[in-house]
Each structure stands twice: as structure tokens, then as C-alpha cells.
MIMAR-124547 format. One line per 2 residues: number of its first residue (from 1); their letters; for each residue x, y, z of N, C-alpha, C, O, CB. Coordinates in Angstrom, 2 decimals. Each point is the difference from the previous one (the first is absolute). Glycine has a CB too. Example, Ala and Ser with C-alpha at 12.3 -4.5 7.8 and 13.67 -1.06 7.14 Angstrom:
<sedos>
1 = as = 13.19 -5.69 7.80 -0.89 1.19 0.00 0.90 1.20 0.00 1.04 -0.02 0.66 -2.93 -1.15 0.59; 1.54 2.22 -1.97 0.82 1.19 0.06 -0.77 1.09 0.73 0.51 1.11 0.17 0.67 -1.74 -2.32 $
</sedos>
This chain:
<sedos>
1 = mt = -41.24 -18.80 -1.78 0.62 -1.23 -0.33 -0.03 -0.21 -1.49 -1.06 -0.06 -0.63 0.44 -0.86 2.83; 1.87 0.81 -2.78 0.08 -0.22 -1.49 -0.36 -1.58 -0.50 0.06 -0.99 0.74 1.84 2.96 -0.70 $
3 = ga = -2.22 -1.96 -1.24 -0.27 -1.18 -0.29 0.91 -1.37 0.10 -0.39 -1.16 0.03 -0.88 2.74 -1.19; 2.64 -1.06 1.20 0.88 -1.01 0.14 0.06 -0.44 1.43 0.34 -1.14 0.30 0.87 1.96 -2.24 $
5 = ef = -1.48 -0.06 2.66 0.03 -0.07 1.50 -1.14 -1.01 0.35 0.27 -0.95 0.73 0.63 3.45 -0.36; -2.18 -2.32 -0.89 -1.23 -0.62 0.05 0.37 -1.33 -0.63 -0.49 -1.00 0.51 -1.04 3.14 -0.61 $
7 = af = 2.24 -2.24 -0.81 0.02 -1.39 -0.74 1.14 -0.90 0.97 -0.16 -1.22 0.01 -0.40 2.31 -2.84; 1.43 -0.65 3.44 1.05 -0.23 0.84 -0.85 -0.70 1.07 0.01 -1.21 0.21 1.71 3.22 -0.84 $
9 = ar = -2.49 -1.07 1.30 -0.91 -0.37 1.05 -1.01 -1.40 -0.24 -0.22 -1.00 0.69 0.34 3.69 -0.25; -0.51 -2.32 -1.49 -1.02 -1.09 -0.64 0.80 -1.36 0.02 -0.40 -0.98 0.63 -0.90 2.73 -2.35 $
11 = ql = 2.38 -1.73 1.05 0.91 -1.24 -0.23 0.58 -0.69 1.25 0.35 -1.17 0.15 0.26 2.26 -2.25; -0.60 -0.14 2.89 0.57 -0.53 1.34 -1.02 -0.67 0.79 0.28 -0.98 0.70 1.33 2.78 -0.61 $
13 = fv = -2.82 -1.30 -0.18 -1.18 -0.82 0.61 -0.23 -1.11 -0.81 -0.15 -1.04 0.64 -0.95 2.93 0.30; 1.02 -2.00 -2.25 -0.31 -1.07 -0.57 1.13 -0.98 0.07 -0.39 -1.15 0.22 -1.16 2.41 -1.55 $
15 = rs = 2.65 -1.14 1.23 1.16 -0.99 0.14 0.13 -0.31 1.40 0.35 -1.15 0.24 0.89 2.00 -2.18; -1.43 -0.10 2.89 0.23 -0.38 1.43 -1.16 -0.89 0.44 0.30 -1.04 0.58 0.98 3.22 -0.08 $
17 = gp = -2.48 -1.91 -0.68 -1.29 -0.53 0.39 0.26 -0.04 1.84 0.34 0.94 0.71 -0.91 -2.61 -3.44; 0.28 0.36 3.11 0.07 0.00 1.53 1.35 0.06 0.52 0.04 0.01 1.23 -2.02 -1.27 -1.16 $
19 = gl = 3.13 1.30 -0.69 1.21 -0.12 0.44 0.61 1.71 -0.21 1.18 0.28 -0.24 -1.01 -3.29 -0.43; -1.17 3.90 0.80 0.35 1.17 -0.24 0.91 0.53 1.11 1.05 0.56 -0.30 -3.08 -0.36 -1.05 $
21 = cs = 1.67 -0.36 2.57 0.94 0.50 0.99 1.48 -0.50 0.13 0.95 0.68 0.39 -3.02 -0.41 0.66; 2.07 -1.60 -1.45 1.50 -0.69 -0.09 0.68 0.52 -1.21 1.23 -0.12 -0.01 -1.93 -2.10 1.08 $
23 = dl = 0.12 2.80 -2.10 0.60 0.32 -1.08 0.35 1.40 0.21 1.06 0.40 -0.48 -2.18 -2.08 -0.87; 0.26 2.58 2.08 0.39 1.38 0.29 1.25 0.00 0.99 0.79 0.95 -0.04 -3.29 -0.16 -0.32 $
25 = sa = 2.68 -1.81 1.21 1.06 0.37 0.99 1.30 -0.11 -0.61 0.99 0.32 0.67 -2.32 -1.06 1.18; 1.49 0.22 -3.32 1.12 0.01 -0.58 0.38 1.39 -0.57 1.18 0.27 -0.24 -1.60 -2.65 -0.11 $
27 = is = -0.56 3.23 0.15 0.30 1.59 -0.42 0.51 0.71 1.25 -0.60 0.04 1.08 -1.35 0.11 -2.91; 3.14 0.39 1.54 0.76 0.85 1.13 -0.40 1.57 -0.44 0.20 0.50 -1.11 2.10 -2.36 1.53 $
29 = ia = -2.83 2.40 0.59 -0.29 1.27 -0.49 0.94 1.05 1.01 -0.34 1.17 0.14 -2.34 -1.97 -1.10; 3.72 0.34 1.55 0.72 0.69 0.77 1.43 0.06 -0.70 0.73 -0.98 -0.11 -2.21 0.35 2.17 $
31 = ep = 1.77 1.78 -2.48 1.65 -0.03 -0.81 0.56 0.57 1.15 -0.44 0.81 0.81 0.26 -0.34 -3.60; 1.45 -1.18 2.67 1.07 0.50 1.07 0.54 1.25 -0.28 0.28 0.37 -1.15 0.36 -2.52 1.56 $
33 = vk = -0.49 2.82 0.60 0.67 1.42 -0.10 1.58 -0.32 0.13 0.53 -0.69 0.87 -2.67 2.13 0.29; 2.78 -0.75 -2.28 1.37 -0.13 -0.02 0.79 1.28 0.30 -0.25 1.01 -0.66 -0.18 -2.82 -0.90 $
35 = ke = 1.31 1.82 2.47 0.67 1.35 0.50 0.52 0.74 -1.21 0.10 1.22 0.18 0.65 -2.22 2.08; -0.39 0.53 -3.48 0.38 0.77 -1.08 -1.09 0.79 -0.77 0.21 0.95 -0.77 1.53 -2.57 0.68 $
37 = et = -3.07 1.00 0.47 -1.05 0.68 -0.80 -0.51 1.39 0.94 -0.06 -0.08 1.23 -0.77 -2.50 -2.50; 0.59 3.47 0.74 -0.58 1.14 0.65 -0.98 0.36 -0.98 0.28 0.10 -1.19 1.70 0.70 2.54 $
39 = ik = -3.35 -0.56 -0.78 -1.28 0.49 -0.74 -0.06 1.36 0.66 0.10 0.21 1.21 -1.51 -2.55 -1.63; 1.22 3.32 -0.62 -0.29 1.35 0.25 -1.42 0.19 0.17 -0.80 -0.53 -0.76 2.72 1.18 -0.43 $
41 = pg = -2.31 0.17 2.25 -1.52 0.31 0.19 -0.55 0.45 -1.26 0.55 0.89 -0.65 -0.30 -0.22 3.00; -1.48 -1.34 -2.78 -0.63 0.23 -1.13 0.17 -0.76 -1.19 -0.91 -0.11 -0.82 0.97 1.96 1.74 $
43 = qv = 1.31 -2.52 -1.07 0.51 -0.88 -0.95 -0.97 -1.19 -0.30 -0.49 -0.72 0.88 2.77 1.44 -0.11; -2.48 -0.84 -2.00 -1.00 -1.21 -0.19 0.75 -1.25 -0.45 0.25 0.07 -1.21 -2.14 1.53 0.54 $
45 = tp = 2.24 -2.55 1.13 0.60 -1.36 -0.36 -0.79 -0.92 -0.63 -1.23 0.08 0.02 2.49 0.18 1.71; -0.54 -1.30 -2.39 -0.78 -1.22 -0.48 -0.80 -0.69 1.36 -1.14 -0.45 -0.05 3.09 -0.02 -2.07 $
47 = yg = -1.19 0.50 3.20 -0.69 -0.71 1.01 -1.13 0.76 0.54 -0.96 -0.60 0.47 2.98 -0.54 0.04; -1.96 2.54 -0.54 -1.11 0.71 0.40 -1.08 -0.19 -0.81 -1.09 -0.19 0.53 2.41 1.65 0.38 $
49 = ey = -1.22 -1.44 -2.25 -0.94 -0.30 -1.04 -0.73 -1.31 0.19 -1.21 -0.09 -0.24 2.64 1.39 -1.24; -0.61 -2.41 1.94 -0.27 -1.26 0.21 -0.98 -0.14 1.11 -1.00 -0.71 -0.09 3.15 0.15 -0.80 $
51 = la = -1.75 1.40 2.17 -0.99 0.00 1.00 -1.32 0.67 -0.16 -1.02 -0.40 0.56 2.87 0.22 0.65; -1.79 1.28 -2.06 -1.29 0.69 -0.35 -0.98 -1.09 -0.73 -1.17 -0.18 0.33 2.47 2.59 -0.63 $
53 = ra = -0.64 -3.10 -0.72 -0.76 -0.81 -0.69 -0.70 -1.35 0.95 -1.17 -0.39 -0.01 2.81 1.31 -2.12; -0.59 -1.38 2.84 -0.24 -0.88 1.13 -1.34 0.36 1.03 -0.86 -0.80 0.34 3.54 0.49 -0.56 $
55 = kv = -2.60 1.53 0.54 -1.16 0.48 0.99 -1.07 0.08 -0.77 -1.04 -0.33 0.56 2.29 1.61 0.94; -1.34 -0.87 -2.85 -1.26 0.10 -0.85 -0.54 -1.35 0.12 -1.15 -0.29 0.31 1.92 2.08 -2.01 $
57 = la = 0.27 -2.66 1.39 -0.45 -1.48 -0.22 -0.77 -0.49 1.45 -1.08 -0.59 0.12 3.32 0.03 -1.94; -1.38 0.97 2.75 -0.65 -0.77 1.39 -1.28 0.71 0.39 -0.91 -0.64 0.53 3.26 0.00 0.49 $
59 = dt = -2.45 1.97 -1.27 -1.18 0.74 0.20 -1.27 -0.77 -0.90 -1.14 -0.22 0.43 2.72 2.59 -0.02; -1.09 -2.67 -1.64 -1.07 -0.57 -0.91 -0.35 -1.36 0.32 -1.12 -0.50 -0.16 1.88 1.87 -1.59 $
61 = ae = 0.22 -1.91 2.22 -0.26 -1.57 0.42 -1.02 0.18 1.33 -1.01 -0.70 0.06 3.69 -0.40 -0.90; -2.40 1.91 1.71 -0.81 0.05 1.04 -1.61 0.41 -0.24 -0.90 -0.50 0.68 3.17 0.97 0.43 $
63 = lf = -2.48 0.45 -2.12 -1.17 0.46 -0.45 -0.72 -1.34 -0.68 -1.18 -0.36 0.11 2.16 2.95 -0.44; 0.06 -3.19 -0.35 -0.53 -1.28 -0.66 -0.58 -0.88 1.00 -1.15 -0.43 -0.11 2.84 0.52 -1.64 $
65 = kk = -0.89 -0.37 2.78 -0.43 -0.95 1.38 -1.39 0.44 0.24 -0.90 -0.83 -0.18 3.29 0.68 1.48; -2.65 1.27 -0.95 -1.15 0.59 0.49 -1.04 -0.22 -0.75 -1.05 -0.31 0.57 2.20 1.79 0.35 $
67 = sl = -1.13 -1.39 -2.10 -1.12 -0.17 -1.01 -0.24 -1.65 -0.29 -1.09 -0.50 -0.24 1.76 3.01 -0.94; 0.56 -3.18 1.24 -0.11 -1.49 -0.42 -0.63 -0.68 1.43 -0.64 -1.06 -0.06 2.95 1.03 -1.88 $
69 = da = -2.08 0.71 3.18 -0.73 -0.47 1.39 -1.52 0.18 -0.05 -0.81 -0.84 0.41 2.88 1.54 0.95; -2.40 0.57 -1.95 -1.43 0.28 -0.15 -0.64 -0.72 -0.93 -1.16 -0.32 0.29 1.55 2.30 0.35 $
71 = aa = 0.09 -2.35 -1.77 -0.48 -0.91 -0.85 -0.19 -1.33 0.28 -0.96 -0.64 -0.41 1.78 2.01 -0.77; 0.25 -1.92 2.01 -0.24 -1.43 0.48 -1.00 -0.06 1.14 -0.66 -1.02 0.18 3.00 0.43 -0.84 $
73 = cl = -2.46 1.58 1.37 -1.03 0.07 1.32 -1.27 0.04 -0.80 -0.85 -0.85 0.27 2.29 2.29 1.69; -1.68 -0.58 -2.88 -1.23 0.02 -0.76 -0.45 -1.33 -0.79 -1.18 -0.36 -0.07 1.78 2.78 -0.10 $
75 = yl = 0.38 -3.04 -0.38 -0.06 -1.30 -0.55 -0.50 -1.00 1.02 -1.03 -0.66 -0.17 2.86 1.27 -1.36; -1.18 -0.67 2.43 -0.24 -0.84 1.26 -1.41 0.26 0.60 -0.74 -0.90 0.39 3.25 0.98 0.13 $
77 = tv = -2.78 1.08 -0.48 -1.44 0.49 0.71 -1.14 -0.61 -1.00 -1.07 -0.38 0.49 2.04 2.91 0.61; -0.75 -2.60 -2.35 -1.14 -0.37 -0.80 0.08 -1.43 -0.22 -0.80 -0.56 -0.74 0.64 2.74 -0.36 $
79 = gg = 1.18 -2.88 1.76 -0.11 -1.55 0.07 1.25 -0.53 -0.94 0.12 -1.21 -0.19 -2.98 1.15 0.51; 3.64 0.85 -0.80 1.04 -0.52 -0.63 1.05 -0.64 0.79 -0.04 0.05 1.23 -0.51 1.50 -2.72 $
81 = tv = 1.53 -2.19 0.84 0.94 -0.71 0.75 1.49 0.46 -0.58 0.37 -0.03 -1.17 -2.16 -2.04 1.61; 2.43 2.45 0.58 1.49 0.27 -0.24 0.86 -0.75 0.69 0.17 0.14 1.21 -0.64 1.89 -1.64 $
83 = pg = 1.11 -2.94 -0.33 1.01 -0.91 0.69 0.83 0.43 1.01 0.77 0.89 -0.34 -0.78 -1.80 -1.52; 0.10 0.50 3.12 0.92 0.45 0.96 -0.66 1.28 0.84 0.53 0.29 1.07 1.51 -1.20 -2.67 $
85 = wr = -2.91 1.50 1.22 -0.85 1.02 0.60 -1.34 -0.21 0.48 -0.79 -0.73 -0.60 2.02 1.86 -0.71; -1.53 -0.54 2.35 -1.49 0.13 0.49 -0.33 1.45 0.60 0.76 0.94 0.20 -0.73 -3.52 0.38 $
87 = lk = -1.41 2.46 -0.36 -0.49 1.35 0.94 0.17 -0.31 1.30 -0.02 -1.16 0.41 -1.71 1.94 -1.84; 1.94 0.35 2.27 -0.05 -0.13 1.36 -0.53 1.34 0.77 0.24 1.14 -0.40 1.67 -2.88 0.07 $
89 = pk = -2.63 1.44 1.45 -0.52 1.27 0.42 0.93 1.17 0.22 1.09 -0.13 0.56 -2.70 -1.25 0.37; 1.14 2.56 -1.39 0.99 1.14 0.34 -0.22 0.42 1.56 -1.07 -0.06 0.60 1.02 1.00 -3.20 $
91 = ik = 1.14 -0.55 3.04 0.06 0.47 1.55 -0.39 1.61 -0.11 0.61 0.91 -0.56 1.52 -2.77 1.44; -3.31 1.87 -0.17 -0.27 1.54 -0.07 0.55 0.53 1.37 0.29 -0.72 0.96 -2.54 0.57 -2.53 $
93 = qr = 2.35 1.59 1.51 0.55 0.63 1.13 -1.11 -0.17 1.10 -1.21 0.06 -0.22 2.71 1.64 -1.19; -0.89 -1.92 2.67 -0.95 -0.34 1.12 -0.17 1.48 0.74 0.95 0.60 0.50 -0.10 -3.37 -0.15 $
95 = qw = -2.14 3.24 -0.37 -0.06 1.31 0.63 -1.36 -0.14 0.94 -0.92 -0.72 -0.39 2.21 2.13 -1.74; -1.38 -0.73 3.29 -1.24 0.03 1.07 -0.99 0.67 -0.72 0.32 0.94 -0.73 0.94 -0.83 2.91 $
97 = vd = -2.57 -0.51 -2.06 -1.19 0.62 -0.45 -0.06 1.58 0.62 0.11 1.07 -0.61 -1.33 -3.60 0.47; 0.98 2.26 1.67 -0.14 1.25 0.49 1.01 -0.13 1.39 -0.02 -1.00 0.71 -2.66 1.50 -1.85 $
99 = nd = 3.37 0.45 1.35 0.86 0.06 1.37 -0.41 -0.19 1.31 0.58 -0.67 0.86 0.35 1.96 -2.02; -2.05 -0.58 1.30 -0.77 0.14 1.23 -0.79 -1.23 0.31 -0.24 -0.34 1.16 0.11 2.74 -1.54 $
101 = mv = -0.32 -3.13 -0.78 -0.60 -1.45 0.28 0.66 -0.95 0.19 -0.33 -0.88 0.80 -1.04 1.35 -1.83; 2.64 -0.49 0.20 1.13 -0.74 0.25 0.75 -0.04 1.45 0.48 -0.95 0.62 -0.38 1.44 -3.01 $
103 = aq = -0.16 0.54 2.63 0.68 0.28 1.58 -1.17 -0.35 1.19 0.36 -0.37 1.12 1.30 2.61 -2.12; -2.89 -2.09 0.68 -0.73 -0.40 1.09 -0.31 -1.56 -0.05 -0.32 -0.62 1.01 -0.62 3.01 -0.90 $
105 = ss = 1.05 -2.92 -1.26 -0.20 -1.60 -0.39 1.16 -0.68 0.70 -0.16 -1.02 0.68 -0.93 1.35 -3.14; 2.28 0.28 2.27 1.46 -0.54 0.43 0.03 0.18 1.53 0.56 -0.82 0.73 0.75 1.54 -3.01 $
107 = te = -1.91 0.32 2.70 0.12 -0.02 1.67 -1.02 -0.98 0.43 0.23 -0.54 1.09 0.45 3.05 -0.74; -1.60 -2.80 -0.90 -1.16 -0.94 0.40 0.44 -1.40 -0.05 -0.47 -0.91 0.67 -1.22 2.47 -1.56 $
109 = lg = 2.84 -1.67 -0.14 0.77 -1.35 -0.16 0.89 -0.30 1.01 0.42 -1.14 0.21 -0.54 1.37 -2.42; 0.50 1.02 2.99 1.03 -0.38 1.01 1.26 0.57 -0.32 0.97 -0.32 0.68 -2.06 -1.70 -0.22 $
111 = lr = 1.23 3.05 -1.67 1.26 0.35 -0.18 0.41 1.25 0.66 -0.84 0.86 0.25 0.65 -2.06 -2.19; 1.38 1.35 2.22 0.24 1.49 0.68 0.21 1.02 -0.75 0.34 -0.21 -1.16 0.51 -0.71 2.74 $
113 = eh = -1.01 2.38 -1.04 0.29 1.20 -0.59 1.23 -0.15 -1.14 -0.17 0.22 -1.20 -0.72 0.91 3.50; 2.05 -1.50 -1.75 1.23 -0.07 -0.72 0.07 -0.98 -1.19 0.83 0.14 -0.90 0.12 0.51 3.03 $
115 = ei = -1.82 -1.62 -2.08 -0.31 -1.02 -0.96 -0.80 0.40 -1.04 0.13 -0.57 -1.08 0.08 -0.87 2.68; -1.13 2.44 -1.43 -0.88 0.68 -1.03 0.67 1.15 -0.67 0.21 -0.04 -1.21 -2.17 -0.60 2.52 $
117 = wq = 2.30 1.66 -0.58 0.56 0.97 -0.52 1.48 0.20 0.01 0.77 -0.68 0.68 -2.79 1.38 -0.22; 2.36 0.24 -1.23 1.53 0.47 -0.35 -0.06 1.38 -0.22 -0.96 0.57 -0.52 1.71 -2.65 -0.58 $
119 = rk = 0.54 2.74 1.60 0.14 1.52 -0.37 1.26 0.01 -0.69 1.00 -0.43 0.58 -2.25 1.49 1.37; 1.31 -0.56 -3.25 1.07 0.23 -0.58 0.11 1.03 -0.95 -0.97 0.48 -0.59 1.18 -2.49 1.11 $
121 = lq = 1.06 2.38 -0.71 -0.11 1.34 -1.16 0.02 -0.39 -1.31 0.42 -1.10 -0.36 0.78 2.56 1.72; -1.65 -0.56 -2.15 -0.03 -0.19 -1.55 1.39 -0.41 -0.39 1.00 0.15 0.70 -2.82 1.63 -1.14 $
123 = tf = 1.77 -2.32 -0.76 1.28 -0.66 -0.54 0.71 1.42 -0.42 -0.55 1.09 -0.14 -0.43 -3.74 -0.86; 2.32 2.33 0.85 1.00 0.98 -0.31 -0.52 0.84 -1.15 -0.16 1.22 0.03 2.03 -2.70 0.78 $
125 = aa = -2.16 0.56 -1.98 -0.51 0.64 -1.42 -1.22 0.48 0.20 -0.12 1.01 -0.70 1.23 -2.45 -0.72; -2.11 1.21 2.04 -1.19 0.83 0.28 0.56 1.46 0.81 -0.52 1.03 -0.44 -1.17 -3.46 0.64 $
127 = td = 2.46 2.57 0.67 0.27 1.20 0.71 0.78 0.56 -0.79 -0.21 1.21 -0.04 -0.04 -1.83 2.12; 1.28 0.17 -2.91 0.81 0.78 -0.84 -0.81 0.66 -1.18 0.30 1.12 -0.42 1.62 -2.65 1.09 $
129 = aa = -2.83 0.87 -1.12 -0.88 0.63 -0.97 -0.78 1.00 0.44 -0.37 0.83 -0.83 0.34 -2.69 -0.17; -0.30 1.98 2.15 -0.75 0.83 0.78 0.92 1.21 0.15 -0.40 1.11 -0.36 -0.96 -2.99 1.55 $
131 = ak = 2.64 1.69 -0.64 0.95 0.98 0.42 0.24 0.74 -1.48 -0.07 1.23 -0.09 1.27 -2.68 2.35; -0.96 0.73 -3.26 0.29 0.49 -1.26 -1.23 1.03 -0.69 0.25 0.89 -0.80 1.24 -3.22 0.63 $
133 = rl = -2.74 2.01 0.64 -1.08 0.94 -0.42 0.01 1.22 0.98 -0.42 1.08 -0.42 -1.05 -3.03 -0.55; 1.93 1.83 2.29 0.30 1.16 0.51 1.16 0.86 -0.23 0.09 1.13 0.50 -1.30 -2.18 0.77 $
135 = gv = 2.22 0.43 -2.14 1.35 0.74 -0.33 1.05 -0.30 0.90 1.06 0.63 0.03 -2.24 1.15 -0.93; 0.90 -2.70 1.62 1.09 -0.26 1.16 0.58 -1.38 -0.28 -0.46 -0.81 -0.81 -0.81 2.23 2.70 $
137 = ki = 2.48 -1.61 -1.01 0.86 -1.13 -0.16 -0.16 -0.84 1.45 -0.07 0.62 1.06 1.83 0.75 -2.86; -1.79 -2.81 1.77 0.02 -0.68 1.22 1.51 -0.14 0.30 0.77 -0.50 -0.81 -3.06 -0.73 0.44 $
139 = pd = 2.76 1.80 1.84 1.50 -0.10 0.36 0.47 -1.47 -0.11 -0.75 -0.94 0.27 0.57 2.96 1.36; 1.39 -2.16 -2.02 0.44 -1.26 -0.38 0.25 -0.73 1.43 0.08 -1.23 0.02 1.00 2.06 -2.42 $
141 = nl = -0.95 -0.05 3.63 0.10 -0.71 1.27 -1.22 -0.52 0.38 -0.03 -0.59 1.08 1.73 1.90 -0.42; -3.02 -1.19 -1.52 -1.10 -0.63 0.43 -0.11 -1.35 -0.70 -1.02 -0.66 0.21 -0.04 2.87 0.29 $
143 = rl = 1.84 -2.61 -1.17 0.31 -1.23 -0.62 0.90 -0.92 0.63 1.04 0.42 0.50 -1.46 0.74 -2.31; 0.12 -2.41 1.85 1.09 -1.26 0.19 1.30 0.02 -0.90 1.13 -0.25 0.44 -3.18 -1.22 0.09 $
145 = ap = 1.76 1.79 -1.82 1.07 -0.06 -0.71 0.06 1.24 -0.84 -1.13 0.47 -0.14 1.09 -2.91 0.26; 0.99 3.13 -0.74 0.01 1.28 -0.95 -0.68 -0.62 -1.25 -0.37 -1.17 -0.09 2.70 2.46 0.99 $
147 = ps = -2.43 -0.35 -1.83 -0.53 -0.36 -1.23 0.63 -0.93 -0.57 1.16 -0.17 0.35 -1.90 2.02 -0.60; 0.19 -2.68 -0.74 0.66 -1.04 -0.72 1.01 0.52 -0.96 -0.32 0.95 -0.71 -1.67 -2.28 0.96 $
149 = se = 3.41 0.73 -0.36 0.95 0.42 -0.81 -0.04 -0.94 -1.18 0.70 0.11 -1.00 0.64 0.91 2.86; -2.21 -1.91 -1.65 -0.31 -1.05 -1.28 -0.70 0.69 -1.20 -0.61 1.05 0.15 0.27 -3.02 1.51 $
151 = tt = 0.44 1.34 -2.88 -0.59 0.64 -1.18 -0.51 -0.95 -0.63 0.30 -1.17 0.22 1.04 2.85 -0.43; -2.25 -1.29 -0.73 -0.89 -0.93 -0.73 -0.09 0.68 -1.54 0.35 1.15 -0.24 -1.83 -1.96 2.60 $
153 = ia = 1.00 0.00 -3.25 0.07 0.63 -1.32 -1.57 0.63 -0.15 -0.96 -0.38 0.66 2.98 -1.46 -1.79; -2.04 2.78 0.20 -1.16 0.77 -0.26 0.00 0.44 -1.33 1.07 0.21 -0.57 -1.20 0.46 2.77 $
155 = pt = -1.06 -0.49 -2.81 0.04 0.53 -1.41 0.56 1.45 -0.03 -0.15 0.75 0.96 -1.87 -2.22 -1.59; 2.65 1.83 -0.47 0.67 1.26 0.03 -1.07 1.30 0.33 0.29 1.10 0.46 1.51 -2.24 -2.25 $
157 = dd = -2.89 0.72 1.47 -1.19 1.34 0.21 -0.67 -0.08 1.29 -1.03 0.63 0.25 0.37 -0.56 -2.71; 1.38 -1.05 3.51 -0.49 -0.18 1.34 0.29 1.45 0.76 1.09 0.57 -0.10 -0.60 -3.36 0.06 $
159 = pa = -1.34 3.18 0.63 -0.11 1.40 0.72 1.05 0.10 1.36 0.22 1.08 0.55 -2.97 -0.98 -1.38; 3.29 -1.23 1.23 0.93 -0.16 1.21 1.25 0.63 -0.39 0.26 0.15 -1.19 -1.26 -2.29 2.01 $
161 = pv = 1.96 2.60 0.27 1.18 0.68 -0.21 0.87 -0.92 -0.83 -0.25 -1.21 -0.06 0.02 2.55 2.20; 1.28 -0.76 -2.82 0.84 -0.96 -0.60 1.22 -0.26 0.83 0.47 0.93 0.66 -1.31 -0.24 -2.82 $
163 = ve = 1.33 -1.76 2.18 1.00 -0.62 0.85 1.40 0.48 -0.64 0.19 -0.11 -1.21 -1.76 -2.04 1.88; 2.39 2.59 0.04 1.33 0.50 -0.91 0.92 -1.26 0.14 0.53 -0.41 1.03 -0.56 3.24 -0.52 $
165 = tt = 0.09 -3.35 -1.79 0.85 -1.37 -0.15 1.48 0.26 0.10 0.71 -1.00 0.04 -2.45 -0.01 -1.58; 2.30 2.16 1.57 1.38 0.05 0.24 0.35 -0.23 1.42 1.06 -0.55 0.30 -0.88 2.02 -2.17 $
167 = tl = -1.08 -1.04 2.83 0.17 -0.25 1.50 -0.06 -1.63 0.15 0.85 -0.61 0.65 -2.08 3.05 0.14; 0.19 -3.04 -1.42 -0.17 -1.32 0.14 1.10 -0.97 -0.55 0.27 -1.04 0.60 -2.56 1.75 -0.60 $
169 = le = 2.93 -0.30 -1.21 1.13 -0.58 -0.69 1.21 0.21 1.09 0.78 -0.89 0.33 -1.73 1.45 -2.94; 0.95 0.49 2.99 1.18 0.10 0.99 -0.09 -0.82 1.15 0.92 -0.75 0.33 -0.66 2.92 -0.97 $
171 = qf = -1.35 -2.07 1.29 -0.27 -1.06 0.99 0.19 -1.50 -0.39 0.70 -0.75 0.69 -2.25 2.42 0.12; 0.96 -2.05 -1.83 0.30 -1.32 -0.66 1.49 -0.20 -0.03 0.48 -1.00 0.54 -2.56 1.13 -1.99 $
173 = qa = 2.90 0.81 0.83 1.36 -0.43 -0.33 0.74 0.02 1.33 1.00 -0.72 0.07 -1.04 1.65 -2.49; -0.31 -0.25 3.44 0.60 -0.05 1.34 -0.20 -1.35 0.69 0.88 -0.59 0.63 -1.26 3.04 -0.47 $
175 = sv = -1.01 -2.90 -0.36 -0.32 -1.33 0.69 0.67 -1.17 -0.80 0.23 -1.08 0.55 -2.55 2.01 0.34; 2.62 -0.67 -2.18 0.78 -1.08 -0.67 1.28 0.01 0.30 0.57 -1.07 0.17 -1.92 1.09 -1.81 $
177 = ar = 1.96 1.05 1.74 1.46 0.00 0.56 0.01 -0.51 1.40 0.81 -0.93 0.11 -0.16 2.90 -1.51; -1.26 -1.70 2.49 -0.10 -0.65 1.06 -0.22 -1.37 0.13 0.55 -0.60 0.91 -1.07 2.46 -0.51 $
179 = as = -0.36 -2.53 -1.34 -0.25 -1.20 0.06 1.25 -0.65 -0.64 0.33 -1.11 0.44 -2.86 1.48 -0.38; 3.27 0.20 -1.07 1.15 -0.66 -0.71 1.02 -0.18 0.93 0.62 -1.06 0.09 -1.11 2.01 -2.21 $
181 = ss = 0.73 0.13 2.90 1.11 0.01 0.88 -0.26 -0.72 1.29 1.00 -0.33 0.64 -0.35 2.40 -1.66; -1.71 -2.33 1.44 -0.31 -1.16 0.96 -0.26 -1.38 -0.37 -0.37 -0.90 0.76 -0.43 2.59 0.26 $
183 = nr = 1.04 -1.76 -2.30 -0.43 -1.54 -0.49 1.19 -0.69 -0.02 0.97 0.30 -0.70 -2.86 0.24 -0.78; 1.80 -2.00 2.67 1.20 -0.71 0.20 0.00 -0.77 -1.18 1.16 -0.34 -0.23 -1.05 0.31 2.69 $
185 = yg = -0.94 -0.42 -3.35 0.21 -1.14 -0.98 0.37 0.62 -1.16 0.37 -0.74 -0.92 -1.95 -0.78 1.84; 1.58 2.76 -1.10 0.64 0.61 -1.44 -0.99 -0.15 -1.00 0.49 -0.21 -1.11 1.88 -0.43 1.53 $
187 = l = -3.82 0.69 -0.36 -0.86 -0.28 -0.80 -0.52 1.49 -0.39 -0.91 0.14 -0.82 0.48 -2.65 1.79 $
</sedos>
């Protein structure tokens, strides 16, 4: 984050105070796509630069929030007061101490076998990871849905395969054309 970006973020927090959310709602981050504009793959535009800086700012704000939460928690723990905030018990993950002991006690309480035990497959992610270690692929017909066609952002050094944006752009343009032709209101 550059000094200017940090200064902007700091001023935004200082100016906005408690009304930060209402002030942020006025900032539009969605740039309308116009039919005349074509973006070549790999072309860096001012809007792309803006999104890169905004992403850094959002990630920094997320880290700031985590450290602020930790500081407030520590301050409250030692007896401090933070107006509008208090400590609450953390809900821990509930786990059984010992499966056999729990099964026996549950049976003695009157629970039936199917109310105590369940048989289920590993998650897809766990099985897929095991298959990858063996160098095999889980067949698509074993899934309720095919692999996701959705995308998400990742840093450029992420090892995941690169999504071909020309295909996505063509799909987007086709869906815009379909939506435009079916729009009764001329919007």
C-alpha cells in the first residue's frame, strides 16, 4: 500500500467515524460495461488499476479490523471499557470425548442406534485431495453438479490454473446481448 492509499484509508476512517458504512455505500465500485468499449486481454486500464488499489485497501482494512478486534478484546479483558462493545464467551466446537463411552451412555439413556451413529462419506474435497495424491481424477458423474464455472480473484502468483478471459468475455457479451434483446422496458 502506498503512502497516499494509507492516508486515504486513514482519512476515510477518521472522517466517517460511526457512519462509515453509510458513507461507503455511496462509493460505486461497479463500472458499467459499454458495448463500444473492448478490453484486450492483458490490457491495464485505469479501472483495473483502481480495482487493484481498492483490493489492497480492502485487504488492509480486513487486517486492521482483526488487529483492532484483538486489541479491543485484550483491553476489555484487563478491565478497560470500550463504549458499545463487551466481552462474550466464545463458542467452542462441540466434540465427543470418547466415541465408545458416548455410545454406551447414550444407549443407557434410551437413544437408539440410528440416533447415535451415522455412516457418511468423506467430503468431496478430502476425497479429491486423496485422488490427486494417487494421480487419479474423480469422475464428474459422481458429483451432483459439474465443476464450478464460477471464478474468483487470486494473486498473480497463485498456483491455480489461469482462467482464459477471452472465453469469459465472449460468454458475458453473449449474455448481455440476450438480456438486451429480451428487455421489455428498453433499459
